[in-house]
C-alpha positions in Angstrom: 7.2 -23.2 38.9 8.0 -26.4 39.5 5.2 -27.8 37.4 6.2 -25.5 34.1 9.6 -26.7 34.5 8.7 -30.3 34.6 5.9 -29.6 31.5 9.1 -28.1 29.6 11.2 -31.2 30.3 8.7 -33.6 29.1 8.3 -31.7 26.0 11.6 -31.5 25.2 12.3 -35.4 26.2 9.0 -36.3 23.6 10.7 -34.1 20.8 14.1 -35.7 21.6 12.8 -39.3 21.9 11.2 -39.2 18.3 7.7 -40.7 19.5 5.9 -37.9 17.5 8.1 -38.7 14.0 11.7 -37.8 13.5 13.6 -36.7 16.3 14.3 -32.5 16.0 17.3 -30.6 17.5 16.5 -27.5 19.1 18.4 -24.6 18.0 19.8 -22.5 21.1 20.9 -19.1 20.7 22.7 -16.9 23.5 23.5 -13.1 22.7 25.7 -11.1 25.6 26.2 -7.1 25.2 28.5 -5.7 27.9 28.2 -1.7 28.0 28.7 1.6 29.9 26.6 4.5 30.0 26.8 7.9 32.1 23.8 7.0 34.3 24.3 4.0 36.0 27.7 3.0 34.7 28.8 -0.5 33.3 26.0 -3.4 32.6 25.6 -6.8 31.0 22.6 -8.3 29.2 21.8 -11.8 28.5 19.7 -13.2 25.8 18.8 -16.8 25.8 16.7 -18.1 23.1 15.6 -22.2 22.8 13.7 -22.4 19.7 11.8 -26.2 19.2 10.6 -26.9 15.5 7.3 -28.5 16.1 6.3 -29.4 12.6 
């Protein structure tokens, strides 16, 4: 898990510094759903999306 995190951090750093071209700003999206159902009661669902255009 640590290796995956470090590789991801290095990729973000490379894209952010502009070494491979113009710096690209990542797009971050967050969606949260709160609801109630009759079977399990209340629930929450959170989605976090990070999109880094590479071209």
